[in-house]
C-alpha positions as CSV (number, residue, x, y, z in Angstrom):
1,M,24.8,-8.1,-1.0
2,S,22.3,-9.9,-0.3
3,T,19.0,-10.0,-2.2
4,G,16.7,-7.3,-1.9
5,A,19.0,-4.5,-1.5
6,T,17.5,-1.2,-2.4
7,I,19.4,1.5,-3.9
8,L,17.8,5.3,-4.2
9,L,18.6,7.1,-7.5
10,I,17.8,11.1,-6.7
11,N,17.9,13.8,-9.1
12,G,17.0,17.4,-8.3
13,P,16.7,20.7,-10.3
14,N,16.4,20.6,-14.0
15,L,18.0,17.3,-14.5
16,N,14.6,16.1,-15.9
17,T,15.5,18.5,-19.0
18,L,18.8,16.0,-19.3
19,G,19.6,15.8,-23.2
20,T,18.3,18.8,-24.7
21,R,19.3,21.1,-21.8
22,E,23.1,22.9,-22.3
23,P,24.4,19.7,-24.1
24,R,27.7,21.0,-24.4
25,I,28.3,21.0,-20.3
26,Y,25.6,17.8,-20.0
27,G,25.8,16.2,-23.1
28,T,22.7,14.3,-25.1
29,T,21.6,11.6,-23.0
30,T,18.5,11.7,-21.3
31,L,17.4,11.4,-17.6
32,A,15.2,8.4,-18.8
33,E,18.2,6.7,-20.2
34,V,20.6,7.2,-17.2
35,V,17.6,5.8,-15.1
36,G,17.4,2.6,-17.2
37,R,21.3,2.2,-17.3
38,C,21.3,2.6,-13.4
39,R,18.0,-0.4,-12.8
40,R,19.5,-2.5,-15.5
41,A,23.2,-2.6,-13.5
42,A,21.2,-2.6,-10.0
43,V,19.1,-5.5,-11.0
44,A,22.1,-7.7,-12.7
45,A,23.2,-7.1,-9.0
46,G,20.6,-8.4,-7.3
47,A,19.1,-4.8,-6.3
48,A,16.6,-2.6,-6.9
49,L,16.7,0.5,-8.2
50,V,14.2,3.6,-7.0
51,D,14.5,6.9,-8.8
52,M,12.8,10.4,-8.4
53,Q,13.5,14.0,-9.9
54,S,12.3,16.6,-8.4
55,N,12.4,20.5,-9.0
56,H,11.7,21.0,-5.6
57,E,14.4,20.7,-2.6
58,G,11.2,19.4,0.1
59,A,10.2,16.7,-2.5
60,L,13.8,15.7,-2.2
61,I,14.2,15.8,1.6
62,D,10.6,14.1,1.8
63,F,12.0,11.0,-0.6
64,L,14.8,10.3,1.7
65,Q,13.1,10.6,4.7
66,Q,10.3,8.1,3.3
67,H,12.8,5.9,2.3
68,A,15.2,5.8,5.0
69,D,15.2,2.0,5.0
70,A,17.3,1.8,1.6
71,D,20.9,0.3,1.7
72,G,22.5,3.6,-0.4
73,A,21.5,6.0,-2.1
74,I,23.1,8.0,-5.5
75,I,22.3,11.5,-5.4
76,N,22.7,14.4,-8.0
77,P,21.5,17.2,-6.1
78,G,22.0,19.6,-9.3
79,G,22.2,23.5,-7.8
80,L,21.1,22.4,-4.5
81,A,24.5,21.6,-3.8
82,H,25.6,24.7,-3.6
83,T,22.9,26.4,-2.2
84,S,20.9,24.1,0.2
85,V,21.9,23.5,3.8
86,V,18.8,21.8,4.6
87,L,19.3,18.8,1.7
88,R,22.9,18.5,3.4
89,D,21.1,18.0,6.8
90,A,18.7,15.5,4.8
91,V,21.8,13.9,3.2
92,A,23.8,13.4,6.6
93,A,20.6,12.3,8.6
94,F,20.1,9.3,6.2
95,P,21.4,6.2,8.1
96,S,23.1,4.3,4.7
97,P,25.8,5.8,2.2
98,V,25.0,8.2,-0.2
99,V,26.9,9.5,-3.5
100,E,26.9,12.5,-4.6
101,V,27.2,12.8,-8.7
102,H,27.9,15.5,-10.8
103,I,27.5,15.8,-14.5
104,S,29.8,18.4,-15.0
105,D,33.4,19.0,-13.5
106,I,32.0,21.7,-10.7
107,G,35.6,22.5,-9.3
108,A,36.0,24.0,-13.0
109,R,33.0,26.1,-13.7
110,E,31.9,29.5,-12.1
111,P,33.1,30.2,-8.7
112,F,29.5,29.7,-7.2
113,R,29.4,26.2,-8.2
114,R,32.6,25.3,-6.7
115,H,31.7,24.3,-3.4
116,S,29.2,21.6,-2.3
117,Y,27.3,21.4,0.9
118,L,27.2,18.1,0.6
119,V,31.0,17.0,0.1
120,D,31.6,16.4,4.0
121,V,28.0,14.2,4.6
122,T,28.6,11.7,1.3
123,A,30.7,8.4,1.5
124,H,32.0,9.0,-1.9
125,Q,31.6,11.9,-5.1
126,V,32.0,11.3,-8.7
127,I,32.1,14.4,-10.4
128,G,33.1,15.5,-14.0
129,R,32.4,12.1,-15.6
130,G,29.1,13.1,-17.5
131,V,26.3,10.9,-17.2
132,A,28.9,7.9,-16.9
133,G,29.3,9.1,-13.6
134,Y,26.0,7.2,-12.3
135,E,27.0,4.2,-13.0
136,E,30.1,4.7,-12.0
137,A,28.6,6.1,-8.4
138,L,26.4,2.6,-8.6
139,A,29.0,0.4,-9.1
140,W,31.3,2.4,-6.1
141,L,28.0,1.8,-3.7
142,L,27.2,-1.9,-4.9
143,T,31.1,-2.2,-4.0
144,Q,30.5,-0.9,-0.3
145,M,27.6,-2.8,0.2
146,K,29.3,-5.9,-0.6
147,E,31.9,-5.2,1.5
148,R,29.5,-4.6,4.5
149,G,27.5,-7.9,3.7
150,R,24.6,-6.4,2.2
């Protein structure tokens, strides 16, 4: 991977409440801790991490479009995975690989959570691995970038 690679870390609605929201499902690690872990891993690999969280669908789309020059992205769309065609379209238009992350196993939850609109437009998914899934997604993305010579 070349020096200066940039990876986006995008978190959707309600993920700002990680650590306190339904800890039996999502654990007690905060979003700030997740971002810190990922930032340290990215820096150790020679990449920069640009993160954002929003409870607003349009803000997520704007962020993706404004950072279309990034070398890759990790997104936990939260509940928007199950409802948002427009977020799907923004991910599909993003020119670099995107990894979808879900902390819980969405396939084993309520029926409405079992389908993600992003599954066919992301390069990889990390589902049900807890907050460690973010670091797993980052490692996968860094490996892909290295293989592509970025």
